[in-house]
Predicted model as a PDB file, atoms N, CA, C, CB and O in Angstrom, pLDDT in the B-factor column:
MODEL        1                                                                  
ATOM      1  N   MET A   1      20.685  -4.092 -19.044  1.00 52.00           N  
ATOM      2  CA  MET A   1      21.214  -3.729 -17.757  1.00 52.00           C  
ATOM      3  C   MET A   1      21.805  -2.319 -17.783  1.00 52.00           C  
ATOM      4  CB  MET A   1      22.259  -4.737 -17.323  1.00 52.00           C  
ATOM      5  O   MET A   1      21.554  -1.518 -16.882  1.00 52.00           O  
ATOM      6  N   LEU A   2      22.584  -2.024 -18.814  1.00 52.00           N  
ATOM      7  CA  LEU A   2      23.192  -0.704 -18.919  1.00 52.00           C  
ATOM      8  C   LEU A   2      22.131   0.379 -19.059  1.00 52.00           C  
ATOM      9  CB  LEU A   2      24.152  -0.654 -20.102  1.00 52.00           C  
ATOM     10  O   LEU A   2      22.271   1.465 -18.496  1.00 52.00           O  
ATOM     11  N   ALA A   3      21.079   0.090 -19.802  1.00 51.00           N  
ATOM     12  CA  ALA A   3      19.991   1.065 -19.953  1.00 51.00           C  
ATOM     13  C   ALA A   3      19.337   1.351 -18.616  1.00 51.00           C  
ATOM     14  CB  ALA A   3      18.942   0.558 -20.952  1.00 51.00           C  
ATOM     15  O   ALA A   3      18.963   2.491 -18.340  1.00 51.00           O  
ATOM     16  N   GLN A   4      19.196   0.341 -17.789  1.00 50.00           N  
ATOM     17  CA  GLN A   4      18.609   0.535 -16.465  1.00 50.00           C  
ATOM     18  C   GLN A   4      19.496   1.426 -15.611  1.00 50.00           C  
ATOM     19  CB  GLN A   4      18.388  -0.813 -15.770  1.00 50.00           C  
ATOM     20  O   GLN A   4      18.999   2.243 -14.836  1.00 50.00           O  
ATOM     21  N   MET A   5      20.786   1.275 -15.747  1.00 53.00           N  
ATOM     22  CA  MET A   5      21.698   2.074 -14.950  1.00 53.00           C  
ATOM     23  C   MET A   5      21.659   3.540 -15.362  1.00 53.00           C  
ATOM     24  CB  MET A   5      23.109   1.533 -15.071  1.00 53.00           C  
ATOM     25  O   MET A   5      21.854   4.428 -14.532  1.00 53.00           O  
ATOM     26  N   ARG A   6      21.412   3.787 -16.622  1.00 55.00           N  
ATOM     27  CA  ARG A   6      21.367   5.166 -17.119  1.00 55.00           C  
ATOM     28  C   ARG A   6      20.061   5.857 -16.771  1.00 55.00           C  
ATOM     29  CB  ARG A   6      21.569   5.189 -18.620  1.00 55.00           C  
ATOM     30  O   ARG A   6      20.031   7.072 -16.576  1.00 55.00           O  
ATOM     31  N   SER A   7      18.993   5.098 -16.694  1.00 61.00           N  
ATOM     32  CA  SER A   7      17.694   5.702 -16.407  1.00 61.00           C  
ATOM     33  C   SER A   7      17.563   5.958 -14.909  1.00 61.00           C  
ATOM     34  CB  SER A   7      16.542   4.794 -16.907  1.00 61.00           C  
ATOM     35  O   SER A   7      18.084   5.200 -14.091  1.00 61.00           O  
ATOM     36  N   PRO A   8      16.864   7.034 -14.562  1.00 68.00           N  
ATOM     37  CA  PRO A   8      16.704   7.344 -13.137  1.00 68.00           C  
ATOM     38  C   PRO A   8      15.821   6.308 -12.438  1.00 68.00           C  
ATOM     39  CB  PRO A   8      16.105   8.748 -12.962  1.00 68.00           C  
ATOM     40  O   PRO A   8      15.018   5.619 -13.066  1.00 68.00           O  
ATOM     41  N   ARG A   9      15.996   6.224 -11.136  1.00 72.00           N  
ATOM     42  CA  ARG A   9      15.160   5.313 -10.366  1.00 72.00           C  
ATOM     43  C   ARG A   9      13.712   5.764 -10.445  1.00 72.00           C  
ATOM     44  CB  ARG A   9      15.628   5.238  -8.897  1.00 72.00           C  
ATOM     45  O   ARG A   9      13.436   6.961 -10.526  1.00 72.00           O  
ATOM     46  N   PRO A  10      12.783   4.810 -10.422  1.00 79.00           N  
ATOM     47  CA  PRO A  10      11.373   5.183 -10.467  1.00 79.00           C  
ATOM     48  C   PRO A  10      10.994   5.983  -9.231  1.00 79.00           C  
ATOM     49  CB  PRO A  10      10.486   3.936 -10.586  1.00 79.00           C  
ATOM     50  O   PRO A  10      11.512   5.757  -8.138  1.00 79.00           O  
ATOM     51  N   SER A  11      10.090   6.910  -9.427  1.00 90.00           N  
ATOM     52  CA  SER A  11       9.638   7.741  -8.320  1.00 90.00           C  
ATOM     53  C   SER A  11       8.366   7.143  -7.737  1.00 90.00           C  
ATOM     54  CB  SER A  11       9.402   9.204  -8.781  1.00 90.00           C  
ATOM     55  O   SER A  11       7.301   7.205  -8.351  1.00 90.00           O  
ATOM     56  N   LEU A  12       8.485   6.570  -6.557  1.00 95.00           N  
ATOM     57  CA  LEU A  12       7.336   5.991  -5.881  1.00 95.00           C  
ATOM     58  C   LEU A  12       6.842   6.956  -4.810  1.00 95.00           C  
ATOM     59  CB  LEU A  12       7.692   4.619  -5.264  1.00 95.00           C  
ATOM     60  O   LEU A  12       7.632   7.653  -4.174  1.00 95.00           O  
ATOM     61  N   THR A  13       5.523   6.986  -4.621  1.00 95.00           N  
ATOM     62  CA  THR A  13       4.960   7.802  -3.547  1.00 95.00           C  
ATOM     63  C   THR A  13       5.270   7.147  -2.212  1.00 95.00           C  
ATOM     64  CB  THR A  13       3.429   7.987  -3.726  1.00 95.00           C  
ATOM     65  O   THR A  13       5.666   5.983  -2.160  1.00 95.00           O  
ATOM     66  N   ASP A  14       5.089   7.888  -1.147  1.00 95.00           N  
ATOM     67  CA  ASP A  14       5.321   7.330   0.186  1.00 95.00           C  
ATOM     68  C   ASP A  14       4.421   6.122   0.429  1.00 95.00           C  
ATOM     69  CB  ASP A  14       5.079   8.399   1.268  1.00 95.00           C  
ATOM     70  O   ASP A  14       4.862   5.127   1.004  1.00 95.00           O  
ATOM     71  N   ARG A  15       3.167   6.202  -0.003  1.00 97.00           N  
ATOM     72  CA  ARG A  15       2.234   5.091   0.196  1.00 97.00           C  
ATOM     73  C   ARG A  15       2.664   3.872  -0.619  1.00 97.00           C  
ATOM     74  CB  ARG A  15       0.802   5.512  -0.192  1.00 97.00           C  
ATOM     75  O   ARG A  15       2.577   2.740  -0.143  1.00 97.00           O  
ATOM     76  N   GLU A  16       3.125   4.105  -1.835  1.00 97.00           N  
ATOM     77  CA  GLU A  16       3.614   2.997  -2.656  1.00 97.00           C  
ATOM     78  C   GLU A  16       4.824   2.338  -1.996  1.00 97.00           C  
ATOM     79  CB  GLU A  16       3.979   3.490  -4.072  1.00 97.00           C  
ATOM     80  O   GLU A  16       4.966   1.116  -2.033  1.00 97.00           O  
ATOM     81  N   LYS A  17       5.687   3.142  -1.396  1.00 95.00           N  
ATOM     82  CA  LYS A  17       6.838   2.594  -0.679  1.00 95.00           C  
ATOM     83  C   LYS A  17       6.386   1.789   0.534  1.00 95.00           C  
ATOM     84  CB  LYS A  17       7.787   3.720  -0.244  1.00 95.00           C  
ATOM     85  O   LYS A  17       6.952   0.739   0.835  1.00 95.00           O  
ATOM     86  N   ASP A  18       5.359   2.288   1.231  1.00 96.00           N  
ATOM     87  CA  ASP A  18       4.798   1.550   2.371  1.00 96.00           C  
ATOM     88  C   ASP A  18       4.299   0.179   1.924  1.00 96.00           C  
ATOM     89  CB  ASP A  18       3.645   2.349   3.027  1.00 96.00           C  
ATOM     90  O   ASP A  18       4.600  -0.841   2.544  1.00 96.00           O  
ATOM     91  N   ILE A  19       3.541   0.175   0.848  1.00 97.00           N  
ATOM     92  CA  ILE A  19       2.962  -1.069   0.344  1.00 97.00           C  
ATOM     93  C   ILE A  19       4.066  -1.999  -0.145  1.00 97.00           C  
ATOM     94  CB  ILE A  19       1.956  -0.784  -0.792  1.00 97.00           C  
ATOM     95  O   ILE A  19       4.015  -3.202   0.111  1.00 97.00           O  
ATOM     96  N   LEU A  20       5.042  -1.472  -0.831  1.00 97.00           N  
ATOM     97  CA  LEU A  20       6.157  -2.282  -1.316  1.00 97.00           C  
ATOM     98  C   LEU A  20       6.925  -2.904  -0.148  1.00 97.00           C  
ATOM     99  CB  LEU A  20       7.101  -1.429  -2.181  1.00 97.00           C  
ATOM    100  O   LEU A  20       7.357  -4.054  -0.228  1.00 97.00           O  
ATOM    101  N   GLY A  21       7.091  -2.152   0.922  1.00 96.00           N  
ATOM    102  CA  GLY A  21       7.755  -2.681   2.107  1.00 96.00           C  
ATOM    103  C   GLY A  21       6.987  -3.833   2.727  1.00 96.00           C  
ATOM    104  O   GLY A  21       7.579  -4.824   3.157  1.00 96.00           O  
ATOM    105  N   GLN A  22       5.672  -3.703   2.773  1.00 97.00           N  
ATOM    106  CA  GLN A  22       4.835  -4.776   3.309  1.00 97.00           C  
ATOM    107  C   GLN A  22       4.887  -5.993   2.387  1.00 97.00           C  
ATOM    108  CB  GLN A  22       3.374  -4.293   3.486  1.00 97.00           C  
ATOM    109  O   GLN A  22       4.913  -7.138   2.838  1.00 97.00           O  
ATOM    110  N   LEU A  23       4.901  -5.717   1.109  1.00 97.00           N  
ATOM    111  CA  LEU A  23       4.991  -6.792   0.113  1.00 97.00           C  
ATOM    112  C   LEU A  23       6.297  -7.571   0.292  1.00 97.00           C  
ATOM    113  CB  LEU A  23       4.899  -6.215  -1.326  1.00 97.00           C  
ATOM    114  O   LEU A  23       6.316  -8.798   0.206  1.00 97.00           O  
ATOM    115  N   ALA A  24       7.373  -6.849   0.540  1.00 96.00           N  
ATOM    116  CA  ALA A  24       8.680  -7.476   0.729  1.00 96.00           C  
ATOM    117  C   ALA A  24       8.711  -8.362   1.969  1.00 96.00           C  
ATOM    118  CB  ALA A  24       9.763  -6.412   0.830  1.00 96.00           C  
ATOM    119  O   ALA A  24       9.522  -9.283   2.060  1.00 96.00           O  
ATOM    120  N   GLN A  25       7.825  -8.082   2.923  1.00 96.00           N  
ATOM    121  CA  GLN A  25       7.735  -8.898   4.133  1.00 96.00           C  
ATOM    122  C   GLN A  25       6.857 -10.126   3.915  1.00 96.00           C  
ATOM    123  CB  GLN A  25       7.190  -8.067   5.292  1.00 96.00           C  
ATOM    124  O   GLN A  25       6.684 -10.944   4.818  1.00 96.00           O  
ATOM    125  N   GLY A  26       6.309 -10.246   2.719  1.00 96.00           N  
ATOM    126  CA  GLY A  26       5.518 -11.422   2.387  1.00 96.00           C  
ATOM    127  C   GLY A  26       4.041 -11.325   2.713  1.00 96.00           C  
ATOM    128  O   GLY A  26       3.334 -12.332   2.684  1.00 96.00           O  
ATOM    129  N   LEU A  27       3.565 -10.129   3.021  1.00 97.00           N  
ATOM    130  CA  LEU A  27       2.152  -9.974   3.354  1.00 97.00           C  
ATOM    131  C   LEU A  27       1.285  -9.993   2.097  1.00 97.00           C  
ATOM    132  CB  LEU A  27       1.928  -8.672   4.128  1.00 97.00           C  
ATOM    133  O   LEU A  27       1.708  -9.554   1.027  1.00 97.00           O  
ATOM    134  N   GLY A  28       0.083 -10.501   2.243  1.00 97.00           N  
ATOM    135  CA  GLY A  28      -0.889 -10.496   1.159  1.00 97.00           C  
ATOM    136  C   GLY A  28      -1.669  -9.202   1.153  1.00 97.00           C  
ATOM    137  O   GLY A  28      -1.521  -8.375   2.052  1.00 97.00           O  
ATOM    138  N   ASN A  29      -2.499  -9.026   0.141  1.00 97.00           N  
ATOM    139  CA  ASN A  29      -3.269  -7.788   0.005  1.00 97.00           C  
ATOM    140  C   ASN A  29      -4.131  -7.498   1.229  1.00 97.00           C  
ATOM    141  CB  ASN A  29      -4.147  -7.860  -1.225  1.00 97.00           C  
ATOM    142  O   ASN A  29      -4.194  -6.360   1.695  1.00 97.00           O  
ATOM    143  N   ARG A  30      -4.788  -8.524   1.745  1.00 98.00           N  
ATOM    144  CA  ARG A  30      -5.673  -8.323   2.902  1.00 98.00           C  
ATOM    145  C   ARG A  30      -4.879  -7.856   4.118  1.00 98.00           C  
ATOM    146  CB  ARG A  30      -6.431  -9.623   3.237  1.00 98.00           C  
ATOM    147  O   ARG A  30      -5.304  -6.941   4.823  1.00 98.00           O  
ATOM    148  N   GLU A  31      -3.733  -8.479   4.364  1.00 98.00           N  
ATOM    149  CA  GLU A  31      -2.914  -8.084   5.506  1.00 98.00           C  
ATOM    150  C   GLU A  31      -2.343  -6.681   5.332  1.00 98.00           C  
ATOM    151  CB  GLU A  31      -1.784  -9.080   5.710  1.00 98.00           C  
ATOM    152  O   GLU A  31      -2.285  -5.906   6.287  1.00 98.00           O  
ATOM    153  N   ILE A  32      -1.928  -6.360   4.125  1.00 98.00           N  
ATOM    154  CA  ILE A  32      -1.415  -5.010   3.851  1.00 98.00           C  
ATOM    155  C   ILE A  32      -2.513  -3.986   4.103  1.00 98.00           C  
ATOM    156  CB  ILE A  32      -0.892  -4.896   2.387  1.00 98.00           C  
ATOM    157  O   ILE A  32      -2.278  -2.959   4.740  1.00 98.00           O  
ATOM    158  N   ALA A  33      -3.701  -4.264   3.608  1.00 98.00           N  
ATOM    159  CA  ALA A  33      -4.830  -3.350   3.792  1.00 98.00           C  
ATOM    160  C   ALA A  33      -5.117  -3.124   5.269  1.00 98.00           C  
ATOM    161  CB  ALA A  33      -6.080  -3.894   3.093  1.00 98.00           C  
ATOM    162  O   ALA A  33      -5.301  -1.987   5.703  1.00 98.00           O  
ATOM    163  N   ARG A  34      -5.154  -4.188   6.030  1.00 98.00           N  
ATOM    164  CA  ARG A  34      -5.430  -4.067   7.472  1.00 98.00           C  
ATOM    165  C   ARG A  34      -4.336  -3.274   8.187  1.00 98.00           C  
ATOM    166  CB  ARG A  34      -5.564  -5.461   8.109  1.00 98.00           C  
ATOM    167  O   ARG A  34      -4.617  -2.418   9.026  1.00 98.00           O  
ATOM    168  N   LYS A  35      -3.111  -3.570   7.847  1.00 97.00           N  
ATOM    169  CA  LYS A  35      -1.985  -2.917   8.515  1.00 97.00           C  
ATOM    170  C   LYS A  35      -1.923  -1.418   8.205  1.00 97.00           C  
ATOM    171  CB  LYS A  35      -0.677  -3.585   8.103  1.00 97.00           C  
ATOM    172  O   LYS A  35      -1.560  -0.615   9.064  1.00 97.00           O  
ATOM    173  N   LEU A  36      -2.277  -1.051   6.975  1.00 96.00           N  
ATOM    174  CA  LEU A  36      -2.179   0.353   6.557  1.00 96.00           C  
ATOM    175  C   LEU A  36      -3.522   1.094   6.639  1.00 96.00           C  
ATOM    176  CB  LEU A  36      -1.643   0.428   5.134  1.00 96.00           C  
ATOM    177  O   LEU A  36      -3.618   2.263   6.264  1.00 96.00           O  
ATOM    178  N   PHE A  37      -4.553   0.399   7.131  1.00 97.00           N  
ATOM    179  CA  PHE A  37      -5.887   0.990   7.296  1.00 97.00           C  
ATOM    180  C   PHE A  37      -6.463   1.523   5.987  1.00 97.00           C  
ATOM    181  CB  PHE A  37      -5.832   2.111   8.312  1.00 97.00           C  
ATOM    182  O   PHE A  37      -7.001   2.628   5.929  1.00 97.00           O  
ATOM    183  N   ILE A  38      -6.337   0.707   4.935  1.00 97.00           N  
ATOM    184  CA  ILE A  38      -6.924   1.033   3.640  1.00 97.00           C  
ATOM    185  C   ILE A  38      -7.658  -0.201   3.128  1.00 97.00           C  
ATOM    186  CB  ILE A  38      -5.833   1.506   2.620  1.00 97.00           C  
ATOM    187  O   ILE A  38      -7.532  -1.281   3.705  1.00 97.00           O  
ATOM    188  N   SER A  39      -8.420  -0.048   2.053  1.00 98.00           N  
ATOM    189  CA  SER A  39      -9.167  -1.184   1.512  1.00 98.00           C  
ATOM    190  C   SER A  39      -8.265  -2.054   0.637  1.00 98.00           C  
ATOM    191  CB  SER A  39     -10.385  -0.693   0.702  1.00 98.00           C  
ATOM    192  O   SER A  39      -7.222  -1.611   0.156  1.00 98.00           O  
ATOM    193  N   GLU A  40      -8.693  -3.300   0.445  1.00 98.00           N  
ATOM    194  CA  GLU A  40      -7.949  -4.188  -0.447  1.00 98.00           C  
ATOM    195  C   GLU A  40      -7.926  -3.634  -1.868  1.00 98.00           C  
ATOM    196  CB  GLU A  40      -8.564  -5.596  -0.438  1.00 98.00           C  
ATOM    197  O   GLU A  40      -6.930  -3.775  -2.578  1.00 98.00           O  
ATOM    198  N   ALA A  41      -9.024  -3.004  -2.281  1.00 98.00           N  
ATOM    199  CA  ALA A  41      -9.074  -2.416  -3.627  1.00 98.00           C  
ATOM    200  C   ALA A  41      -8.012  -1.328  -3.780  1.00 98.00           C  
ATOM    201  CB  ALA A  41     -10.478  -1.832  -3.912  1.00 98.00           C  
ATOM    202  O   ALA A  41      -7.394  -1.197  -4.837  1.00 98.00           O  
ATOM    203  N   THR A  42      -7.808  -0.562  -2.733  1.00 98.00           N  
ATOM    204  CA  THR A  42      -6.779   0.484  -2.771  1.00 98.00           C  
ATOM    205  C   THR A  42      -5.392  -0.135  -2.856  1.00 98.00           C  
ATOM    206  CB  THR A  42      -6.879   1.393  -1.531  1.00 98.00           C  
ATOM    207  O   THR A  42      -4.528   0.365  -3.575  1.00 98.00           O  
ATOM    208  N   VAL A  43      -5.179  -1.212  -2.129  1.00 98.00           N  
ATOM    209  CA  VAL A  43      -3.897  -1.920  -2.208  1.00 98.00           C  
ATOM    210  C   VAL A  43      -3.670  -2.380  -3.643  1.00 98.00           C  
ATOM    211  CB  VAL A  43      -3.862  -3.134  -1.228  1.00 98.00           C  
ATOM    212  O   VAL A  43      -2.577  -2.203  -4.182  1.00 98.00           O  
ATOM    213  N   LYS A  44      -4.685  -2.965  -4.267  1.00 97.00           N  
ATOM    214  CA  LYS A  44      -4.557  -3.455  -5.642  1.00 97.00           C  
ATOM    215  C   LYS A  44      -4.250  -2.315  -6.608  1.00 97.00           C  
ATOM    216  CB  LYS A  44      -5.839  -4.175  -6.073  1.00 97.00           C  
ATOM    217  O   LYS A  44      -3.446  -2.473  -7.526  1.00 97.00           O  
ATOM    218  N   THR A  45      -4.890  -1.173  -6.398  1.00 98.00           N  
ATOM    219  CA  THR A  45      -4.626  -0.007  -7.250  1.00 98.00           C  
ATOM    220  C   THR A  45      -3.166   0.428  -7.123  1.00 98.00           C  
ATOM    221  CB  THR A  45      -5.567   1.165  -6.876  1.00 98.00           C  
ATOM    222  O   THR A  45      -2.492   0.675  -8.123  1.00 98.00           O  
ATOM    223  N   HIS A  46      -2.692   0.517  -5.887  1.00 97.00           N  
ATOM    224  CA  HIS A  46      -1.292   0.901  -5.661  1.00 97.00           C  
ATOM    225  C   HIS A  46      -0.335  -0.128  -6.260  1.00 97.00           C  
ATOM    226  CB  HIS A  46      -1.015   1.062  -4.156  1.00 97.00           C  
ATOM    227  O   HIS A  46       0.675   0.239  -6.860  1.00 97.00           O  
ATOM    228  N   LEU A  47      -0.649  -1.407  -6.099  1.00 97.00           N  
ATOM    229  CA  LEU A  47       0.215  -2.445  -6.675  1.00 97.00           C  
ATOM    230  C   LEU A  47       0.310  -2.310  -8.187  1.00 97.00           C  
ATOM    231  CB  LEU A  47      -0.306  -3.836  -6.311  1.00 97.00           C  
ATOM    232  O   LEU A  47       1.389  -2.467  -8.759  1.00 97.00           O  
ATOM    233  N   GLY A  48      -0.806  -2.022  -8.834  1.00 97.00           N  
ATOM    234  CA  GLY A  48      -0.791  -1.824 -10.286  1.00 97.00           C  
ATOM    235  C   GLY A  48       0.131  -0.683 -10.683  1.00 97.00           C  
ATOM    236  O   GLY A  48       0.878  -0.781 -11.656  1.00 97.00           O  
ATOM    237  N   ARG A  49       0.069   0.395  -9.923  1.00 97.00           N  
ATOM    238  CA  ARG A  49       0.942   1.549 -10.210  1.00 97.00           C  
ATOM    239  C   ARG A  49       2.414   1.211  -9.945  1.00 97.00           C  
ATOM    240  CB  ARG A  49       0.520   2.768  -9.354  1.00 97.00           C  
ATOM    241  O   ARG A  49       3.302   1.615 -10.696  1.00 97.00           O  
ATOM    242  N   ILE A  50       2.653   0.466  -8.869  1.00 97.00           N  
ATOM    243  CA  ILE A  50       4.023   0.047  -8.548  1.00 97.00           C  
ATOM    244  C   ILE A  50       4.570  -0.830  -9.669  1.00 97.00           C  
ATOM    245  CB  ILE A  50       4.066  -0.715  -7.194  1.00 97.00           C  
ATOM    246  O   ILE A  50       5.700  -0.637 -10.119  1.00 97.00           O  
ATOM    247  N   TYR A  51       3.773  -1.790 -10.117  1.00 97.00           N  
ATOM    248  CA  TYR A  51       4.205  -2.680 -11.199  1.00 97.00           C  
ATOM    249  C   TYR A  51       4.545  -1.878 -12.450  1.00 97.00           C  
ATOM    250  CB  TYR A  51       3.112  -3.719 -11.515  1.00 97.00           C  
ATOM    251  O   TYR A  51       5.563  -2.129 -13.096  1.00 97.00           O  
ATOM    252  N   ASP A  52       3.695  -0.916 -12.790  1.00 97.00           N  
ATOM    253  CA  ASP A  52       3.946  -0.083 -13.973  1.00 97.00           C  
ATOM    254  C   ASP A  52       5.253   0.696 -13.831  1.00 97.00           C  
ATOM    255  CB  ASP A  52       2.776   0.892 -14.201  1.00 97.00           C  
ATOM    256  O   ASP A  52       6.072   0.722 -14.750  1.00 97.00           O  
ATOM    257  N   LYS A  53       5.438   1.317 -12.693  1.00 96.00           N  
ATOM    258  CA  LYS A  53       6.634   2.137 -12.476  1.00 96.00           C  
ATOM    259  C   LYS A  53       7.912   1.307 -12.480  1.00 96.00           C  
ATOM    260  CB  LYS A  53       6.519   2.887 -11.162  1.00 96.00           C  
ATOM    261  O   LYS A  53       8.957   1.766 -12.942  1.00 96.00           O  
ATOM    262  N   LEU A  54       7.824   0.078 -11.963  1.00 96.00           N  
ATOM    263  CA  LEU A  54       9.013  -0.766 -11.884  1.00 96.00           C  
ATOM    264  C   LEU A  54       9.189  -1.641 -13.118  1.00 96.00           C  
ATOM    265  CB  LEU A  54       8.947  -1.635 -10.652  1.00 96.00           C  
ATOM    266  O   LEU A  54      10.227  -2.283 -13.280  1.00 96.00           O  
ATOM    267  N   GLY A  55       8.181  -1.671 -13.990  1.00 96.00           N  
ATOM    268  CA  GLY A  55       8.276  -2.467 -15.212  1.00 96.00           C  
ATOM    269  C   GLY A  55       8.196  -3.960 -14.964  1.00 96.00           C  
ATOM    270  O   GLY A  55       8.879  -4.741 -15.627  1.00 96.00           O  
ATOM    271  N   VAL A  56       7.364  -4.360 -14.013  1.00 97.00           N  
ATOM    272  CA  VAL A  56       7.202  -5.774 -13.668  1.00 97.00           C  
ATOM    273  C   VAL A  56       5.720  -6.149 -13.718  1.00 97.00           C  
ATOM    274  CB  VAL A  56       7.794  -6.072 -12.259  1.00 97.00           C  
ATOM    275  O   VAL A  56       4.850  -5.291 -13.863  1.00 97.00           O  
ATOM    276  N   ASP A  57       5.457  -7.450 -13.596  1.00 96.00           N  
ATOM    277  CA  ASP A  57       4.051  -7.872 -13.572  1.00 96.00           C  
ATOM    278  C   ASP A  57       3.750  -8.883 -12.471  1.00 96.00           C  
ATOM    279  CB  ASP A  57       3.671  -8.463 -14.909  1.00 96.00           C  
ATOM    280  O   ASP A  57       2.698  -9.523 -12.476  1.00 96.00           O  
ATOM    281  N   THR A  58       4.675  -9.022 -11.532  1.00 97.00           N  
ATOM    282  CA  THR A  58       4.439  -9.921 -10.407  1.00 97.00           C  
ATOM    283  C   THR A  58       4.927  -9.279  -9.104  1.00 97.00           C  
ATOM    284  CB  THR A  58       5.143 -11.278 -10.640  1.00 97.00           C  
ATOM    285  O   THR A  58       5.730  -8.346  -9.102  1.00 97.00           O  
ATOM    286  N   ARG A  59       4.414  -9.814  -8.012  1.00 96.00           N  
ATOM    287  CA  ARG A  59       4.832  -9.346  -6.690  1.00 96.00           C  
ATOM    288  C   ARG A  59       6.329  -9.599  -6.480  1.00 96.00           C  
ATOM    289  CB  ARG A  59       4.008 -10.046  -5.582  1.00 96.00           C  
ATOM    290  O   ARG A  59       7.064  -8.729  -6.012  1.00 96.00           O  
ATOM    291  N   ALA A  60       6.754 -10.802  -6.837  1.00 96.00           N  
ATOM    292  CA  ALA A  60       8.167 -11.157  -6.672  1.00 96.00           C  
ATOM    293  C   ALA A  60       9.055 -10.244  -7.518  1.00 96.00           C  
ATOM    294  CB  ALA A  60       8.403 -12.634  -7.056  1.00 96.00           C  
ATOM    295  O   ALA A  60      10.127  -9.827  -7.077  1.00 96.00           O  
ATOM    296  N   GLY A  61       8.604  -9.940  -8.728  1.00 97.00           N  
ATOM    297  CA  GLY A  61       9.360  -9.043  -9.599  1.00 97.00           C  
ATOM    298  C   GLY A  61       9.483  -7.656  -9.001  1.00 97.00           C  
ATOM    299  O   GLY A  61      10.542  -7.033  -9.077  1.00 97.00           O  
ATOM    300  N   ALA A  62       8.401  -7.167  -8.404  1.00 97.00           N  
ATOM    301  CA  ALA A  62       8.414  -5.843  -7.780  1.00 97.00           C  
ATOM    302  C   ALA A  62       9.411  -5.795  -6.630  1.00 97.00           C  
ATOM    303  CB  ALA A  62       7.013  -5.470  -7.279  1.00 97.00           C  
ATOM    304  O   ALA A  62      10.174  -4.838  -6.499  1.00 97.00           O  
ATOM    305  N   VAL A  63       9.400  -6.827  -5.802  1.00 96.00           N  
ATOM    306  CA  VAL A  63      10.324  -6.869  -4.665  1.00 96.00           C  
ATOM    307  C   VAL A  63      11.769  -6.979  -5.156  1.00 96.00           C  
ATOM    308  CB  VAL A  63       9.982  -8.056  -3.730  1.00 96.00           C  
ATOM    309  O   VAL A  63      12.658  -6.316  -4.622  1.00 96.00           O  
ATOM    310  N   ALA A  64      12.001  -7.803  -6.159  1.00 96.00           N  
ATOM    311  CA  ALA A  64      13.356  -7.972  -6.695  1.00 96.00           C  
ATOM    312  C   ALA A  64      13.906  -6.660  -7.250  1.00 96.00           C  
ATOM    313  CB  ALA A  64      13.365  -9.045  -7.790  1.00 96.00           C  
ATOM    314  O   ALA A  64      15.042  -6.287  -6.957  1.00 96.00           O  
ATOM    315  N   VAL A  65      13.107  -5.967  -8.044  1.00 95.00           N  
ATOM    316  CA  VAL A  65      13.550  -4.691  -8.630  1.00 95.00           C  
ATOM    317  C   VAL A  65      13.755  -3.653  -7.522  1.00 95.00           C  
ATOM    318  CB  VAL A  65      12.513  -4.172  -9.677  1.00 95.00           C  
ATOM    319  O   VAL A  65      14.722  -2.891  -7.548  1.00 95.00           O  
ATOM    320  N   ALA A  66      12.848  -3.630  -6.564  1.00 93.00           N  
ATOM    321  CA  ALA A  66      12.973  -2.670  -5.462  1.00 93.00           C  
ATOM    322  C   ALA A  66      14.272  -2.900  -4.686  1.00 93.00           C  
ATOM    323  CB  ALA A  66      11.761  -2.779  -4.513  1.00 93.00           C  
ATOM    324  O   ALA A  66      14.936  -1.943  -4.287  1.00 93.00           O  
ATOM    325  N   LYS A  67      14.628  -4.153  -4.475  1.00 93.00           N  
ATOM    326  CA  LYS A  67      15.885  -4.450  -3.773  1.00 93.00           C  
ATOM    327  C   LYS A  67      17.083  -4.075  -4.625  1.00 93.00           C  
ATOM    328  CB  LYS A  67      15.957  -5.934  -3.395  1.00 93.00           C  
ATOM    329  O   LYS A  67      18.052  -3.508  -4.119  1.00 93.00           O  
ATOM    330  N   GLU A  68      17.028  -4.390  -5.925  1.00 94.00           N  
ATOM    331  CA  GLU A  68      18.122  -4.025  -6.837  1.00 94.00           C  
ATOM    332  C   GLU A  68      18.377  -2.539  -6.859  1.00 94.00           C  
ATOM    333  CB  GLU A  68      17.819  -4.499  -8.236  1.00 94.00           C  
ATOM    334  O   GLU A  68      19.521  -2.084  -6.846  1.00 94.00           O  
ATOM    335  N   GLN A  69      17.281  -1.783  -6.893  1.00 92.00           N  
ATOM    336  CA  GLN A  69      17.390  -0.323  -7.014  1.00 92.00           C  
ATOM    337  C   GLN A  69      17.407   0.382  -5.657  1.00 92.00           C  
ATOM    338  CB  GLN A  69      16.239   0.214  -7.848  1.00 92.00           C  
ATOM    339  O   GLN A  69      17.360   1.609  -5.569  1.00 92.00           O  
ATOM    340  N   ARG A  70      17.475  -0.426  -4.613  1.00 91.00           N  
ATOM    341  CA  ARG A  70      17.543   0.110  -3.246  1.00 91.00           C  
ATOM    342  C   ARG A  70      16.385   1.050  -2.919  1.00 91.00           C  
ATOM    343  CB  ARG A  70      18.856   0.842  -3.045  1.00 91.00           C  
ATOM    344  O   ARG A  70      16.574   2.127  -2.353  1.00 91.00           O  
ATOM    345  N   LEU A  71      15.187   0.615  -3.289  1.00 89.00           N  
ATOM    346  CA  LEU A  71      13.988   1.395  -3.010  1.00 89.00           C  
ATOM    347  C   LEU A  71      13.396   1.052  -1.652  1.00 89.00           C  
ATOM    348  CB  LEU A  71      12.953   1.172  -4.095  1.00 89.00           C  
ATOM    349  O   LEU A  71      12.546   1.774  -1.132  1.00 89.00           O  
ATOM    350  N   LEU A  72      13.851  -0.051  -1.087  1.00 85.00           N  
ATOM    351  CA  LEU A  72      13.349  -0.462   0.229  1.00 85.00           C  
ATOM    352  C   LEU A  72      14.336  -0.001   1.299  1.00 85.00           C  
ATOM    353  CB  LEU A  72      13.140  -2.014   0.298  1.00 85.00           C  
ATOM    354  O   LEU A  72      15.547  -0.171   1.162  1.00 85.00           O  
ATOM    355  N   GLY A  73      13.793   0.585   2.363  1.00 73.00           N  
ATOM    356  CA  GLY A  73      14.677   1.102   3.402  1.00 73.00           C  
ATOM    357  C   GLY A  73      14.980   0.155   4.410  1.00 73.00           C  
ATOM    358  O   GLY A  73      15.716   0.464   5.347  1.00 73.00           O  
TER     359      GLY A  73                                                      
ENDMDL                                                                          
END                                                                             
């Protein structure tokens, strides 16, 4: 926990933040893709990058870390 506090917050792109926000609302990949006018494959690519940056491997983990670190507006 202390190490997390010392390290800077992960730097997410605007699109990654958009996708993370949709994820936090409980939308699936298909719904996120439709809402943001991108392909499902692109959503999956962004999710992989988000997971890497946040150090998680699940959707729920990504949302939890994003809320902890106040990455969601």
